C-alpha positions as CSV (number, residue, x, y, z in Angstrom):
1,T,-8.7,-4.3,-19.8
2,D,-9.5,-4.1,-16.2
3,W,-10.6,-0.5,-16.7
4,D,-13.0,-1.5,-19.4
5,E,-14.4,-4.2,-17.2
6,Y,-15.1,-1.7,-14.4
7,I,-16.7,0.8,-16.7
8,L,-19.1,-1.9,-17.9
9,R,-19.9,-3.0,-14.4
10,G,-19.9,0.1,-12.4
11,I,-20.4,3.4,-14.4
12,G,-23.6,5.3,-14.3
13,V,-24.2,8.8,-15.6
14,Y,-26.6,10.9,-13.6
15,T,-28.1,14.3,-14.1
16,V,-28.6,16.3,-11.0
17,T,-29.9,19.8,-11.3
18,G,-28.8,19.7,-14.9
19,E,-25.2,18.6,-14.1
20,K,-23.7,15.5,-15.7
21,I,-22.0,13.3,-13.1
22,A,-20.2,10.1,-13.9
23,M,-20.0,7.7,-10.9
24,L,-17.9,4.6,-10.7
25,S,-18.5,2.2,-7.9
26,T,-18.2,-1.5,-7.0
27,T,-18.1,-3.4,-3.8
28,G,-14.4,-3.7,-4.1
29,D,-11.9,-5.8,-2.2
30,K,-12.2,-5.9,1.6
31,V,-9.5,-4.0,3.5
32,A,-8.1,-5.5,6.6
33,A,-9.4,-4.1,9.8
34,G,-7.6,-0.9,10.9
35,T,-8.5,2.7,11.5
36,S,-12.3,3.1,11.2
37,G,-13.9,6.2,9.7
38,T,-14.8,7.9,6.5
39,A,-12.7,10.1,4.2
40,L,-13.5,12.4,1.2
41,V,-10.8,13.1,-1.3
42,V,-11.5,16.0,-3.8
43,T,-8.9,16.1,-6.5
44,N,-8.1,18.0,-9.7
45,K,-7.9,16.9,-13.2
46,G,-4.3,17.5,-14.0
47,G,-1.1,19.4,-13.4
48,G,1.6,18.6,-10.9
49,H,-0.9,17.6,-8.2
50,G,-3.1,15.4,-10.5
51,E,-1.6,12.1,-9.3
52,I,-1.8,12.7,-5.6
53,G,-5.5,11.8,-5.2
54,F,-5.0,8.4,-6.7
55,H,-2.3,7.4,-4.2
56,L,-4.0,9.2,-1.3
57,A,-7.2,7.2,-1.8
58,L,-5.2,3.9,-1.8
59,A,-3.3,5.0,1.3
60,L,-6.5,5.8,3.2
61,R,-8.0,2.5,2.2
62,A,-4.9,0.7,3.5
63,K,-5.6,2.4,6.8
64,G,-9.1,0.9,6.9
65,L,-11.1,4.1,6.1
66,Q,-14.1,4.1,3.8
67,V,-13.1,6.5,1.0
68,Q,-15.0,8.6,-1.6
69,L,-13.0,10.3,-4.3
70,V,-14.5,13.2,-6.2
71,N,-12.4,14.1,-9.3
72,D,-12.8,17.3,-11.3
73,L,-14.2,16.4,-14.7
74,G,-14.1,20.0,-15.9
75,D,-15.7,20.5,-19.3
76,S,-13.9,17.5,-20.8
77,D,-17.1,15.4,-21.4
78,G,-15.4,12.4,-19.8
79,D,-12.4,12.1,-22.1
80,I,-9.9,12.5,-19.2
81,V,-10.7,8.9,-18.0
82,N,-8.5,7.7,-20.9
83,K,-5.5,9.5,-19.5
84,K,-3.3,8.8,-16.6
85,P,-3.8,8.7,-13.7
86,F,-7.5,8.4,-14.3
87,S,-7.1,5.4,-16.6
88,E,-5.7,3.6,-13.5
89,Y,-8.8,4.3,-11.4
90,Y,-10.0,0.7,-11.8
91,Q,-7.4,0.0,-9.1
92,L,-9.2,2.3,-6.7
93,I,-12.6,0.8,-7.5
94,K,-11.1,-2.7,-6.9
95,A,-9.8,-1.5,-3.5
96,G,-13.3,-0.3,-2.6
97,V,-13.1,3.4,-3.3
98,D,-16.2,5.1,-4.6
99,V,-15.1,7.4,-7.5
100,Y,-17.1,10.3,-8.9
101,F,-16.2,12.5,-11.8
102,V,-17.8,15.9,-11.5
103,D,-17.5,19.3,-13.1
104,L,-16.4,21.2,-9.9
105,S,-17.0,24.6,-11.5
106,Q,-20.7,23.9,-11.4
107,P,-22.8,25.2,-8.5
108,D,-23.3,22.7,-5.7
109,A,-21.0,20.2,-7.4
110,I,-19.7,18.7,-4.1
111,S,-23.1,18.2,-2.5
112,N,-24.5,16.7,-5.7
113,A,-21.6,14.3,-6.0
114,T,-21.8,13.0,-2.4
115,C,-25.6,12.5,-2.5
116,F,-25.1,9.2,-4.1
117,D,-23.7,7.7,-0.9
118,V,-25.6,7.0,2.2
119,C,-22.7,8.6,4.2
120,R,-23.2,12.3,4.2
121,S,-20.7,12.9,7.0
122,F,-16.9,12.5,6.9
123,D,-14.2,12.2,9.5
124,Y,-11.5,13.5,7.2
125,V,-11.7,15.7,4.1
126,F,-8.6,16.0,1.8
127,D,-8.8,18.9,-0.7
128,N,-6.4,18.7,-3.6
129,Q,-7.9,21.3,-6.0
130,N,-8.5,25.0,-6.4
131,V,-11.8,25.2,-8.3
132,C,-14.2,25.1,-5.4
133,Q,-12.0,24.8,-2.3
134,K,-14.3,27.0,-0.2
135,D,-17.2,24.7,-0.8
136,V,-15.1,21.7,0.2
137,A,-13.9,23.4,3.4
138,K,-17.5,24.4,4.3
139,L,-18.5,20.7,3.8
140,A,-15.7,19.7,6.2
141,A,-16.9,22.3,8.7
142,D,-20.5,21.1,8.4
143,C,-19.3,17.6,9.2
144,G,-16.9,18.7,12.0
145,A,-14.2,16.9,10.0
146,F,-10.5,17.2,9.9
147,Y,-9.6,19.3,6.8
148,A,-6.3,18.7,5.0
149,Y,-5.6,21.1,2.1
150,V,-3.0,20.5,-0.6
151,S,-1.5,24.0,-1.0
152,S,1.7,24.9,-2.8
153,G,5.4,25.5,-2.1
154,G,5.3,28.0,-5.0
155,M,3.9,30.6,-2.6
156,Y,7.3,31.2,-1.0
157,V,9.0,34.5,-1.9
158,P,12.3,33.8,-3.7
159,G,15.2,34.7,-1.4
160,D,18.6,33.4,-0.3
161,K,17.4,31.2,2.6
162,F,17.5,27.5,1.6
163,P,16.2,25.0,2.2
164,M,12.9,26.8,2.6
165,G,11.2,26.3,5.9
166,E,7.5,26.7,6.8
167,L,8.3,30.1,8.3
168,N,9.9,31.5,5.2
169,V,8.3,34.6,3.8
170,T,5.3,33.8,1.5
171,K,3.4,35.8,-1.1
172,G,0.5,37.8,0.2
173,A,-3.0,36.4,0.2
174,D,-3.9,39.0,-2.5
175,N,-1.2,37.5,-4.8
176,N,-1.6,33.8,-4.1
177,K,-4.9,31.9,-4.0
178,Q,-3.5,29.0,-1.9
179,K,-2.3,31.4,0.7
180,A,-5.6,33.2,0.7
181,H,-7.4,30.0,1.2
182,E,-5.2,29.0,4.1
183,E,-5.9,32.3,5.8
184,W,-9.6,31.9,5.2
185,V,-9.7,28.4,6.7
186,M,-8.0,29.8,9.8
187,S,-10.6,32.5,10.2
188,D,-13.4,32.5,12.7
189,E,-15.8,31.6,10.0
190,I,-14.4,28.1,9.4
191,R,-11.7,27.1,11.9
192,P,-13.8,26.7,15.0
193,R,-16.2,24.3,13.2
194,L,-13.4,22.0,12.1
195,R,-12.0,19.2,14.2
196,G,-8.6,20.2,13.0
197,C,-6.8,21.3,9.8
198,A,-3.5,21.0,8.1
199,F,-1.9,22.7,5.0
200,F,0.6,20.8,2.9
201,R,2.9,22.6,0.5
202,P,4.3,20.3,-2.2
203,Q,7.1,21.3,-4.6
204,Y,8.1,19.4,-7.7
205,I,6.1,16.1,-8.0
206,V,6.8,13.1,-10.2
207,G,5.3,9.6,-10.2
208,P,4.3,6.6,-12.3
209,Y,0.9,8.0,-13.4
210,T,1.6,11.7,-13.6
211,N,0.0,13.7,-16.5
212,K,2.6,16.5,-16.1
213,R,5.6,14.8,-17.5
214,D,7.9,17.7,-18.6
215,Y,9.8,17.8,-15.3
216,L,11.9,14.7,-16.3
217,D,10.7,13.7,-19.8
218,C,12.9,16.3,-21.4
219,F,16.0,14.6,-19.9
220,F,14.8,11.1,-20.8
221,D,14.0,12.3,-24.4
222,R,17.4,13.7,-25.0
223,L,19.9,11.6,-23.0
224,P,19.3,8.3,-24.8
225,R,19.8,10.1,-28.1
226,N,23.0,11.8,-26.9
227,L,21.5,15.2,-27.5
228,P,22.7,18.3,-25.6
229,I,20.9,19.0,-22.3
230,P,20.4,22.8,-22.1
231,T,20.9,23.8,-18.4
232,P,20.5,27.4,-17.1
233,A,23.5,29.3,-15.6
234,D,26.1,26.9,-14.1
235,G,23.6,24.2,-13.1
236,T,24.4,24.4,-9.4
237,Q,20.9,25.6,-8.4
238,T,19.3,23.1,-6.1
239,T,15.8,21.8,-5.9
240,T,13.8,18.8,-4.7
241,V,11.9,16.2,-6.6
242,S,9.3,14.1,-4.7
243,D,7.4,11.0,-5.6
244,A,3.6,11.4,-5.6
245,R,3.3,8.2,-3.5
246,D,5.4,9.7,-0.7
247,V,3.4,13.0,-0.9
248,A,0.2,11.0,-0.6
249,N,1.5,9.0,2.4
250,M,2.4,12.2,4.2
251,L,-1.1,13.5,3.7
252,A,-2.6,10.2,4.9
253,S,-0.4,10.4,8.0
254,V,-2.9,12.9,9.5
255,V,-5.1,9.9,10.3
256,G,-4.2,9.0,13.8
257,N,-2.0,12.0,14.3
258,T,-4.4,14.8,14.8
259,D,-3.2,15.6,18.3
260,A,0.3,16.2,17.0
261,I,-1.0,18.5,14.3
262,L,-3.1,20.5,16.8
263,E,0.1,20.9,18.8
264,A,1.8,22.3,15.7
265,E,-1.1,24.7,15.3
266,R,-0.9,25.9,18.9
267,A,2.8,26.6,18.3
268,C,2.0,28.9,15.4
269,P,-1.7,29.9,15.6
270,T,-1.4,32.6,12.9
271,A,-0.1,30.6,10.1
272,G,-1.8,27.4,11.2
273,P,-0.4,23.9,10.9
274,V,1.7,24.2,7.8
275,F,3.9,21.4,6.5
276,N,6.3,21.5,3.6
277,C,5.6,18.4,1.6
278,A,8.8,17.5,-0.3
279,S,11.9,15.4,-0.1
280,D,14.6,16.5,2.3
281,R,17.2,15.6,-0.3
282,S,18.3,18.5,-2.5
283,L,19.7,18.0,-5.9
284,S,21.5,20.5,-8.2
285,L,20.2,20.7,-11.8
286,N,23.5,19.1,-12.8
287,E,22.8,16.2,-10.5
288,I,19.3,15.7,-11.9
289,V,20.9,15.3,-15.4
290,V,23.3,12.8,-14.0
291,A,20.6,10.9,-12.1
292,C,18.4,10.7,-15.2
293,G,21.5,9.6,-17.2
294,A,22.2,6.8,-14.7
295,A,18.6,5.6,-15.2
296,V,19.2,5.1,-18.9
297,G,22.6,3.4,-18.4
298,K,24.9,6.4,-18.8
299,S,28.0,7.1,-16.7
300,R,28.4,10.4,-14.8
301,W,31.0,11.4,-17.4
302,E,28.7,10.6,-20.3
303,S,25.9,12.6,-18.8
304,E,28.0,15.6,-17.8
305,A,29.5,15.8,-21.3
306,L,26.0,16.5,-22.7
307,I,25.3,19.4,-20.4
308,K,25.3,22.7,-22.2
309,Y,24.9,25.8,-20.1
310,F,22.9,28.8,-21.3
311,D,22.1,32.3,-20.1
312,P,18.5,32.1,-18.8
313,N,18.0,35.8,-19.6
314,L,18.3,34.9,-23.3
315,A,15.4,32.4,-23.0
316,K,12.7,34.7,-21.5
317,D,10.7,34.9,-24.7
318,A,10.9,31.1,-25.4
319,P,7.4,29.4,-25.7
320,S,6.3,27.8,-22.5
321,G,6.5,24.4,-24.0
322,G,10.2,24.9,-24.8
323,K,11.4,26.3,-21.5
324,F,13.6,24.5,-18.9
325,P,11.1,22.5,-16.8
326,F,12.5,23.6,-13.4
327,R,12.9,27.0,-11.8
328,L,16.1,28.8,-12.7
329,T,16.9,29.6,-9.1
330,N,17.2,27.5,-6.0
331,F,13.9,25.9,-5.0
332,D,14.2,23.5,-2.1
């Protein structure tokens, strides 16, 4: 496979202060002249945000930036490279992205990873993880870079105001680590040293290479087999489902638009430049069933006939792997 070819051509395993780092790099294809500059993308090893880094790196290369991607390896001993989206990283290497796999929980992980490149300064730093986000923000501040942080729409306090806007009430910093990090970045310790910053709050994310598949796979598993689709309450609760590629392109849009983001920050200096990062199209849970049914060739009537409503209060003790994959209330 292409991935095997790139492993043979480009992988090196380095030990820096006792830390194992796998680095993938080739010269890659040339990108047409466009925006100049350098970007660092630090991304996690899984979950709903796991696919964003892949598409973001490609989007930044398409804009003409030189890109380094640092991916959390955790304590997996490298086995994550066989799973999506990481098994598709040969596409990044072919595009000219330098890819590093690093255990981000180790001390100085970020500085050790980037030492393999002659470029120690970045114009843009995109942070899509919550293992060492303070270290990444400090690196951005040391470079005087623009810092974009992938936060979470899950910080909003459930209420009756939908769709949720950026000014909706959020959980406190003591109850939400993403909110705590946003506030810390806006503090006098970090913000004055950054060229700018932005906080993006995604909601439900799907995509071709996601490794968190339960959002939609439960529907695609049952619909083709004409099995009932358990749906909480009356199924009218609304939510949004966003493609990881769209989320990544929104993040990449900070390139060339920093003045507009600074304007947003001046308009709300306390919260900072916050952007909800989700589709503006809301779907009810019933409509999600119908949409998934249409994708496998079922009519609306056929899909709706398989919906079986249940009382969510009766499923509180269900194992996490067997629970309905979306929130039981509105979340859009």
